[in-house]
VMD Tcl script that builds the backbone (N, CA, C; Angstrom):
set m [mol new atoms 366]
animate dup $m
set s [atomselect $m all]
$s set {name element resname resid chain x y z} {
  {N N MET 1 A -2.203 14.792 10.234}
  {CA C MET 1 A -1.747 15.028 9.282}
  {C C MET 1 A -1.431 13.592 8.752}
  {N N LYS 2 A -1.348 12.690 9.239}
  {CA C LYS 2 A -1.316 10.911 8.901}
  {C C LYS 2 A -2.700 10.578 8.498}
  {N N PHE 3 A -3.684 10.809 8.965}
  {CA C PHE 3 A -4.710 10.499 8.348}
  {C C PHE 3 A -5.255 11.260 7.062}
  {N N ALA 4 A -4.745 12.550 6.772}
  {CA C ALA 4 A -4.800 13.023 5.534}
  {C C ALA 4 A -3.940 12.298 4.445}
  {N N ARG 5 A -2.799 12.075 4.979}
  {CA C ARG 5 A -1.796 11.438 4.036}
  {C C ARG 5 A -2.633 10.076 3.744}
  {N N ILE 6 A -2.819 8.956 4.736}
  {CA C ILE 6 A -3.421 7.829 4.217}
  {C C ILE 6 A -4.472 7.743 3.482}
  {N N THR 7 A -5.592 9.078 3.881}
  {CA C THR 7 A -6.693 9.081 3.411}
  {C C THR 7 A -6.624 9.147 1.815}
  {N N PHE 8 A -5.845 10.068 1.499}
  {CA C PHE 8 A -5.522 10.717 0.028}
  {C C PHE 8 A -4.525 9.456 -0.765}
  {N N LEU 9 A -3.942 8.842 -0.033}
  {CA C LEU 9 A -3.128 7.902 -0.680}
  {C C LEU 9 A -4.026 6.876 -1.291}
  {N N VAL 10 A -4.766 6.157 -0.223}
  {CA C VAL 10 A -5.671 5.210 -0.419}
  {C C VAL 10 A -6.642 5.585 -1.606}
  {N N ALA 11 A -7.240 6.650 -1.393}
  {CA C ALA 11 A -8.102 7.278 -2.196}
  {C C ALA 11 A -7.448 7.443 -3.794}
  {N N GLY 12 A -6.668 7.523 -3.988}
  {CA C GLY 12 A -5.895 8.105 -5.084}
  {C C GLY 12 A -5.379 6.498 -5.991}
  {N N MET 13 A -4.908 5.708 -4.797}
  {CA C MET 13 A -4.726 4.260 -5.049}
  {C C MET 13 A -5.963 3.335 -5.926}
  {N N TYR 14 A -7.334 3.779 -4.498}
  {CA C TYR 14 A -8.246 2.976 -5.396}
  {C C TYR 14 A -8.941 3.470 -6.623}
  {N N GLY 15 A -8.733 4.706 -6.722}
  {CA C GLY 15 A -9.398 5.457 -7.807}
  {C C GLY 15 A -8.651 5.010 -9.417}
  {N N LEU 16 A -7.501 4.802 -9.188}
  {CA C LEU 16 A -6.639 4.385 -10.174}
  {C C LEU 16 A -7.019 2.827 -10.905}
  {N N ILE 17 A -7.209 2.439 -9.825}
  {CA C ILE 17 A -7.191 0.471 -10.011}
  {C C ILE 17 A -9.014 0.739 -10.691}
  {N N VAL 18 A -9.686 1.275 -10.429}
  {CA C VAL 18 A -11.179 1.339 -10.463}
  {C C VAL 18 A -11.401 2.004 -12.077}
  {N N LEU 19 A -10.917 2.930 -12.030}
  {CA C LEU 19 A -11.146 4.014 -13.025}
  {C C LEU 19 A -10.391 3.647 -14.587}
  {N N THR 20 A -8.873 3.101 -14.001}
  {CA C THR 20 A -8.280 2.814 -15.497}
  {C C THR 20 A -8.518 1.808 -16.163}
  {N N PRO 21 A -9.405 0.770 -15.998}
  {CA C PRO 21 A -10.117 -0.168 -16.763}
  {C C PRO 21 A -11.572 0.283 -17.458}
  {N N VAL 22 A -11.735 1.846 -17.095}
  {CA C VAL 22 A -13.153 2.319 -17.923}
  {C C VAL 22 A -12.888 2.257 -19.086}
  {N N TYR 23 A -11.820 3.217 -19.315}
  {CA C TYR 23 A -11.014 3.231 -20.682}
  {C C TYR 23 A -11.394 2.028 -21.799}
  {N N PHE 24 A -11.220 0.621 -21.403}
  {CA C PHE 24 A -11.405 -0.288 -22.252}
  {C C PHE 24 A -12.890 -1.087 -21.992}
  {N N LEU 25 A -13.854 -0.341 -21.714}
  {CA C LEU 25 A -15.022 -0.925 -21.447}
  {C C LEU 25 A -16.324 -0.153 -22.052}
  {N N GLU 26 A -16.095 0.683 -22.766}
  {CA C GLU 26 A -16.969 1.371 -23.131}
  {C C GLU 26 A -17.831 0.226 -24.487}
  {N N GLY 27 A -17.396 -0.843 -25.140}
  {CA C GLY 27 A -18.436 -1.430 -25.728}
  {C C GLY 27 A -18.871 -2.573 -24.814}
  {N N LEU 28 A -18.491 -2.853 -23.406}
  {CA C LEU 28 A -19.007 -3.825 -22.576}
  {C C LEU 28 A -20.744 -3.010 -22.069}
  {N N ILE 29 A -20.381 -1.848 -21.584}
  {CA C ILE 29 A -21.222 -0.993 -20.602}
  {C C ILE 29 A -22.039 -1.001 -21.861}
  {N N GLY 30 A -21.988 -0.857 -23.150}
  {CA C GLY 30 A -23.271 -0.347 -24.178}
  {C C GLY 30 A -24.102 -1.745 -24.064}
  {N N ARG 31 A -23.375 -2.893 -24.110}
  {CA C ARG 31 A -23.922 -3.883 -24.366}
  {C C ARG 31 A -24.908 -4.405 -23.111}
  {N N GLN 32 A -23.932 -4.124 -21.818}
  {CA C GLN 32 A -24.853 -4.733 -20.610}
  {C C GLN 32 A -25.364 -3.767 -20.157}
  {N N THR 33 A -25.721 -2.325 -20.195}
  {CA C THR 33 A -26.773 -1.569 -20.006}
  {C C THR 33 A -26.764 -0.694 -21.333}
  {N N PRO 34 A -28.088 -1.306 -22.343}
  {CA C PRO 34 A -28.251 -0.614 -23.473}
  {C C PRO 34 A -29.185 0.828 -23.377}
  {N N PRO 35 A -29.001 1.570 -24.145}
  {CA C PRO 35 A -28.358 1.557 -25.628}
  {C C PRO 35 A -26.548 2.118 -25.611}
  {N N PRO 36 A -26.634 1.574 -26.616}
  {CA C PRO 36 A -24.926 1.667 -26.323}
  {C C PRO 36 A -24.115 3.233 -26.393}
  {N N ILE 37 A -23.332 3.540 -25.801}
  {CA C ILE 37 A -22.835 5.017 -25.393}
  {C C ILE 37 A -22.664 5.577 -26.594}
  {N N THR 38 A -23.420 7.091 -26.851}
  {CA C THR 38 A -23.467 7.591 -28.321}
  {C C THR 38 A -22.672 8.689 -28.159}
  {N N HIS 39 A -22.242 9.184 -26.922}
  {CA C HIS 39 A -21.478 10.333 -27.351}
  {C C HIS 39 A -20.126 10.139 -26.326}
  {N N VAL 40 A -18.984 9.401 -26.898}
  {CA C VAL 40 A -18.083 8.815 -26.453}
  {C C VAL 40 A -17.136 10.204 -26.118}
  {N N GLU 41 A -17.291 11.156 -26.386}
  {CA C GLU 41 A -16.394 12.483 -25.940}
  {C C GLU 41 A -16.700 12.635 -24.885}
  {N N PHE 42 A -17.908 12.699 -23.852}
  {CA C PHE 42 A -18.218 12.946 -22.781}
  {C C PHE 42 A -17.791 11.378 -21.765}
  {N N PHE 43 A -17.890 10.277 -22.639}
  {CA C PHE 43 A -17.387 8.936 -21.585}
  {C C PHE 43 A -16.082 8.896 -21.224}
  {N N TYR 44 A -15.382 9.253 -22.453}
  {CA C TYR 44 A -13.738 9.313 -22.317}
  {C C TYR 44 A -13.596 10.699 -21.699}
  {N N GLY 45 A -14.079 11.861 -21.745}
  {CA C GLY 45 A -13.849 13.112 -20.957}
  {C C GLY 45 A -13.884 12.638 -19.854}
  {N N PHE 46 A -14.968 12.431 -19.226}
  {CA C PHE 46 A -15.418 11.768 -17.888}
  {C C PHE 46 A -13.855 11.128 -16.978}
  {N N THR 47 A -13.925 10.259 -17.907}
  {CA C THR 47 A -12.715 9.120 -17.267}
  {C C THR 47 A -11.565 9.671 -17.262}
  {N N GLY 48 A -11.251 10.564 -18.547}
  {CA C GLY 48 A -10.143 11.128 -17.994}
  {C C GLY 48 A -10.034 12.259 -17.074}
  {N N ALA 49 A -10.962 12.737 -16.621}
  {CA C ALA 49 A -11.001 14.067 -15.530}
  {C C ALA 49 A -11.148 13.275 -14.449}
  {N N ALA 50 A -11.611 12.219 -14.281}
  {CA C ALA 50 A -11.811 11.516 -12.983}
  {C C ALA 50 A -10.326 10.984 -12.871}
  {N N LEU 51 A -9.383 10.547 -13.791}
  {CA C LEU 51 A -8.583 9.769 -13.625}
  {C C LEU 51 A -7.381 10.846 -13.281}
  {N N ALA 52 A -7.291 11.981 -13.769}
  {CA C ALA 52 A -6.590 13.350 -13.578}
  {C C ALA 52 A -7.007 13.494 -11.877}
  {N N TRP 53 A -7.917 13.406 -11.199}
  {CA C TRP 53 A -8.534 13.704 -9.879}
  {C C TRP 53 A -7.194 12.643 -9.096}
  {N N GLN 54 A -7.355 11.364 -9.348}
  {CA C GLN 54 A -6.714 10.721 -8.793}
  {C C GLN 54 A -4.984 10.867 -8.548}
  {N N VAL 55 A -4.603 11.910 -9.548}
  {CA C VAL 55 A -3.278 11.807 -9.335}
  {C C VAL 55 A -3.318 13.041 -8.408}
  {N N VAL 56 A -4.425 14.060 -8.418}
  {CA C VAL 56 A -4.344 15.373 -7.508}
  {C C VAL 56 A -4.503 14.566 -6.118}
  {N N PHE 57 A -5.373 13.360 -5.802}
  {CA C PHE 57 A -5.093 12.664 -4.557}
  {C C PHE 57 A -3.669 12.357 -4.078}
  {N N LEU 58 A -3.018 11.776 -4.910}
  {CA C LEU 58 A -1.952 11.259 -4.664}
  {C C LEU 58 A -0.985 12.664 -4.116}
  {N N ILE 59 A -0.844 13.488 -5.057}
  {CA C ILE 59 A -0.053 14.497 -4.938}
  {C C ILE 59 A -0.259 15.436 -3.185}
  {N N ILE 60 A -1.737 15.540 -3.065}
  {CA C ILE 60 A -2.186 15.672 -1.670}
  {C C ILE 60 A -1.450 15.078 -0.724}
  {N N ALA 61 A -1.491 13.426 -0.613}
  {CA C ALA 61 A -1.068 12.424 0.016}
  {C C ALA 61 A 0.651 12.838 0.597}
  {N N ARG 62 A 1.219 13.264 -0.626}
  {CA C ARG 62 A 2.699 13.635 -0.539}
  {C C ARG 62 A 3.015 14.540 0.644}
  {N N ASP 63 A 1.709 15.719 0.503}
  {CA C ASP 63 A 2.057 16.801 1.562}
  {C C ASP 63 A 0.764 17.729 1.800}
  {N N PRO 64 A -0.208 17.036 2.663}
  {CA C PRO 64 A -1.348 17.482 2.952}
  {C C PRO 64 A -1.385 18.823 3.631}
  {N N ALA 65 A -0.488 19.080 4.463}
  {CA C ALA 65 A -0.351 20.583 4.716}
  {C C ALA 65 A -0.193 21.619 3.918}
  {N N ARG 66 A 0.830 21.223 2.891}
  {CA C ARG 66 A 0.993 22.004 1.751}
  {C C ARG 66 A -0.732 22.140 0.817}
  {N N TYR 67 A -0.815 21.101 0.480}
  {CA C TYR 67 A -2.123 21.185 -0.325}
  {C C TYR 67 A -3.469 21.330 0.555}
  {N N ARG 68 A -3.452 21.775 1.303}
  {CA C ARG 68 A -4.768 21.433 2.134}
  {C C ARG 68 A -5.926 22.342 1.443}
  {N N PRO 69 A -5.653 23.549 0.766}
  {CA C PRO 69 A -6.568 24.025 0.168}
  {C C PRO 69 A -7.258 23.342 -1.138}
  {N N MET 70 A -6.411 22.312 -1.808}
  {CA C MET 70 A -7.052 21.364 -2.659}
  {C C MET 70 A -8.015 20.269 -2.059}
  {N N MET 71 A -7.696 20.234 -0.791}
  {CA C MET 71 A -8.938 19.025 -0.155}
  {C C MET 71 A -10.043 19.432 -0.329}
  {N N LEU 72 A -10.595 20.907 -0.354}
  {CA C LEU 72 A -11.780 21.300 -0.408}
  {C C LEU 72 A -12.117 21.069 -2.004}
  {N N ALA 73 A -11.334 21.308 -2.914}
  {CA C ALA 73 A -12.144 21.014 -4.043}
  {C C ALA 73 A -12.058 19.771 -4.174}
  {N N SER 74 A -11.287 18.707 -3.583}
  {CA C SER 74 A -11.583 17.249 -4.083}
  {C C SER 74 A -13.101 16.960 -2.982}
  {N N VAL 75 A -13.110 17.680 -2.135}
  {CA C VAL 75 A -14.508 17.006 -1.495}
  {C C VAL 75 A -15.685 17.599 -2.806}
  {N N LEU 76 A -15.444 18.694 -3.418}
  {CA C LEU 76 A -16.462 19.336 -4.113}
  {C C LEU 76 A -16.456 18.079 -5.652}
  {N N GLU 77 A -15.349 17.513 -6.088}
  {CA C GLU 77 A -15.337 16.656 -7.264}
  {C C GLU 77 A -16.314 15.471 -6.546}
  {N N LYS 78 A -15.821 15.349 -5.463}
  {CA C LYS 78 A -16.761 14.031 -4.820}
  {C C LYS 78 A -18.077 14.232 -4.632}
  {N N ILE 79 A -18.844 15.160 -4.201}
  {CA C ILE 79 A -20.251 15.475 -3.654}
  {C C ILE 79 A -20.427 15.804 -5.112}
  {N N ALA 80 A -20.284 16.737 -5.959}
  {CA C ALA 80 A -20.791 17.170 -7.502}
  {C C ALA 80 A -21.165 15.304 -8.192}
  {N N TYR 81 A -20.312 14.207 -8.390}
  {CA C TYR 81 A -20.951 13.276 -8.563}
  {C C TYR 81 A -21.730 12.388 -7.739}
  {N N GLY 82 A -22.050 12.648 -6.614}
  {CA C GLY 82 A -22.893 11.815 -5.490}
  {C C GLY 82 A -23.850 12.602 -5.637}
  {N N ILE 83 A -24.282 13.917 -5.679}
  {CA C ILE 83 A -25.390 14.630 -5.785}
  {C C ILE 83 A -26.046 14.320 -7.317}
  {N N ALA 84 A -25.344 14.477 -8.092}
  {CA C ALA 84 A -25.810 13.833 -9.429}
  {C C ALA 84 A -26.335 12.324 -9.476}
  {N N LEU 85 A -25.569 11.615 -9.073}
  {CA C LEU 85 A -26.136 10.322 -8.816}
  {C C LEU 85 A -27.531 10.042 -8.166}
  {N N ILE 86 A -27.529 10.629 -7.077}
  {CA C ILE 86 A -28.921 11.107 -6.252}
  {C C ILE 86 A -30.350 11.414 -7.042}
  {N N VAL 87 A -30.151 12.677 -7.895}
  {CA C VAL 87 A -30.675 13.124 -8.487}
  {C C VAL 87 A -31.130 12.251 -9.723}
  {N N LEU 88 A -30.342 11.433 -10.660}
  {CA C LEU 88 A -30.954 10.360 -11.330}
  {C C LEU 88 A -31.330 9.412 -10.917}
  {N N HIS 89 A -31.147 9.080 -9.654}
  {CA C HIS 89 A -31.791 8.149 -8.534}
  {C C HIS 89 A -33.037 7.982 -8.716}
  {N N GLN 90 A -33.292 9.625 -8.008}
  {CA C GLN 90 A -34.757 9.216 -7.961}
  {C C GLN 90 A -35.842 9.903 -9.269}
  {N N GLN 91 A -34.980 10.041 -10.322}
  {CA C GLN 91 A -35.698 10.467 -11.829}
  {C C GLN 91 A -35.752 8.495 -12.243}
  {N N HIS 92 A -35.370 7.921 -11.563}
  {CA C HIS 92 A -35.311 6.692 -11.911}
  {C C HIS 92 A -34.167 6.619 -13.181}
  {N N ARG 93 A -33.544 7.231 -13.357}
  {CA C ARG 93 A -32.624 7.730 -14.576}
  {C C ARG 93 A -31.241 6.596 -14.800}
  {N N ILE 94 A -31.197 5.849 -13.374}
  {CA C ILE 94 A -29.968 4.747 -13.198}
  {C C ILE 94 A -30.449 3.541 -12.700}
  {N N ALA 95 A -29.519 2.476 -12.942}
  {CA C ALA 95 A -29.387 1.439 -12.271}
  {C C ALA 95 A -29.281 1.263 -10.721}
  {N N ALA 96 A -30.180 0.972 -9.911}
  {CA C ALA 96 A -29.679 0.970 -8.686}
  {C C ALA 96 A -28.196 0.358 -8.206}
  {N N SER 97 A -27.667 -0.515 -8.956}
  {CA C SER 97 A -26.408 -0.818 -8.708}
  {C C SER 97 A -25.306 0.120 -9.187}
  {N N SER 98 A -25.889 0.902 -10.126}
  {CA C SER 98 A -24.829 2.303 -10.297}
  {C C SER 98 A -24.909 3.102 -9.227}
  {N N PHE 99 A -26.113 3.400 -8.592}
  {CA C PHE 99 A -26.397 4.331 -7.437}
  {C C PHE 99 A -25.571 3.693 -6.438}
  {N N GLY 100 A -25.550 2.307 -6.063}
  {CA C GLY 100 A -24.876 2.041 -5.157}
  {C C GLY 100 A -23.531 1.955 -4.937}
  {N N ILE 101 A -23.017 1.838 -6.235}
  {CA C ILE 101 A -21.512 1.881 -6.438}
  {C C ILE 101 A -20.871 3.203 -6.445}
  {N N GLY 102 A -21.579 4.137 -6.791}
  {CA C GLY 102 A -21.384 5.288 -6.846}
  {C C GLY 102 A -21.451 6.422 -5.652}
  {N N MET 103 A -22.319 5.745 -4.541}
  {CA C MET 103 A -22.044 6.229 -3.134}
  {C C MET 103 A -20.928 5.970 -2.384}
  {N N VAL 104 A -19.937 5.296 -2.727}
  {CA C VAL 104 A -18.561 5.818 -2.098}
  {C C VAL 104 A -17.942 6.704 -2.101}
  {N N ASP 105 A -18.212 7.487 -3.351}
  {CA C ASP 105 A -17.935 8.843 -3.308}
  {C C ASP 105 A -18.563 10.048 -2.436}
  {N N TRP 106 A -19.541 9.488 -1.506}
  {CA C TRP 106 A -19.915 10.004 -0.419}
  {C C TRP 106 A -19.270 9.682 0.710}
  {N N VAL 107 A -18.457 8.666 0.795}
  {CA C VAL 107 A -17.331 8.197 1.823}
  {C C VAL 107 A -16.585 8.620 2.048}
  {N N TRP 108 A -16.025 9.055 0.736}
  {CA C TRP 108 A -14.278 9.722 0.356}
  {C C TRP 108 A -14.948 11.096 0.668}
  {N N ALA 109 A -15.749 11.736 0.446}
  {CA C ALA 109 A -16.165 13.035 0.497}
  {C C ALA 109 A -16.191 13.210 2.170}
  {N N THR 110 A -16.803 12.788 2.968}
  {CA C THR 110 A -16.550 12.611 4.083}
  {C C THR 110 A -15.072 12.285 4.835}
  {N N LEU 111 A -14.447 11.358 4.333}
  {CA C LEU 111 A -12.919 11.482 5.050}
  {C C LEU 111 A -12.311 12.474 4.612}
  {N N PHE 112 A -12.200 13.196 3.128}
  {CA C PHE 112 A -11.767 14.157 2.826}
  {C C PHE 112 A -11.767 15.128 3.816}
  {N N VAL 113 A -12.905 15.542 4.034}
  {CA C VAL 113 A -13.749 16.686 4.742}
  {C C VAL 113 A -12.957 16.531 6.472}
  {N N ILE 114 A -12.703 15.335 6.892}
  {CA C ILE 114 A -11.982 15.077 7.999}
  {C C ILE 114 A -10.704 15.190 7.698}
  {N N SER 115 A -10.137 14.965 6.712}
  {CA C SER 115 A -8.277 15.261 6.932}
  {C C SER 115 A -8.328 16.660 6.387}
  {N N TYR 116 A -9.408 17.388 5.779}
  {CA C TYR 116 A -9.122 18.746 6.083}
  {C C TYR 116 A -9.270 19.394 7.410}
  {N N ALA 117 A -10.220 18.883 7.937}
  {CA C ALA 117 A -10.365 19.543 9.372}
  {C C ALA 117 A -9.384 19.297 10.559}
  {N N ARG 118 A -8.470 17.840 9.912}
  {CA C ARG 118 A -7.082 17.593 11.157}
  {C C ARG 118 A -6.158 17.762 10.232}
  {N N THR 119 A -5.633 18.889 9.327}
  {CA C THR 119 A -4.957 19.151 8.935}
  {C C THR 119 A -4.471 20.796 8.993}
  {N N ARG 120 A -3.550 20.927 9.445}
  {CA C ARG 120 A -2.930 22.370 9.588}
  {C C ARG 120 A -2.559 23.074 8.407}
  {N N SER 121 A -2.768 24.182 8.249}
  {CA C SER 121 A -1.927 24.803 6.925}
  {C C SER 121 A -0.432 24.816 7.083}
  {N N ALA 122 A 0.223 24.826 6.020}
  {CA C ALA 122 A 1.465 24.860 6.206}
  {C C ALA 122 A 2.007 26.334 6.174}
}
mol reanalyze $m
mol bondsrecalc $m
mol representation Tube
mol addrep $m
């Protein structure tokens, strides 16, 4: 259970640190990787949903046995983005740097699966 607690705590903190600044980067992203973002509702919607999941990770970290079923949803959250990145990369629709940075979600997905396997239900 200690493994799950640490994994989800670090995942939540890491995600909050990495994702919170994204709220302030809309203009910069548009300038560095044109064209500018045209559907800002998707950009901010994705960012908000991703941040909400970081809070879920922190909740799981407090009591992994109690929230064990949410670990499976957490895996899905990570692989959904990971699969999308693979498909987009194969279609040459994203930069290699975006693909590489996004692949960290596969690492988290793997750690979440291990956490699930090593945690007993409450």
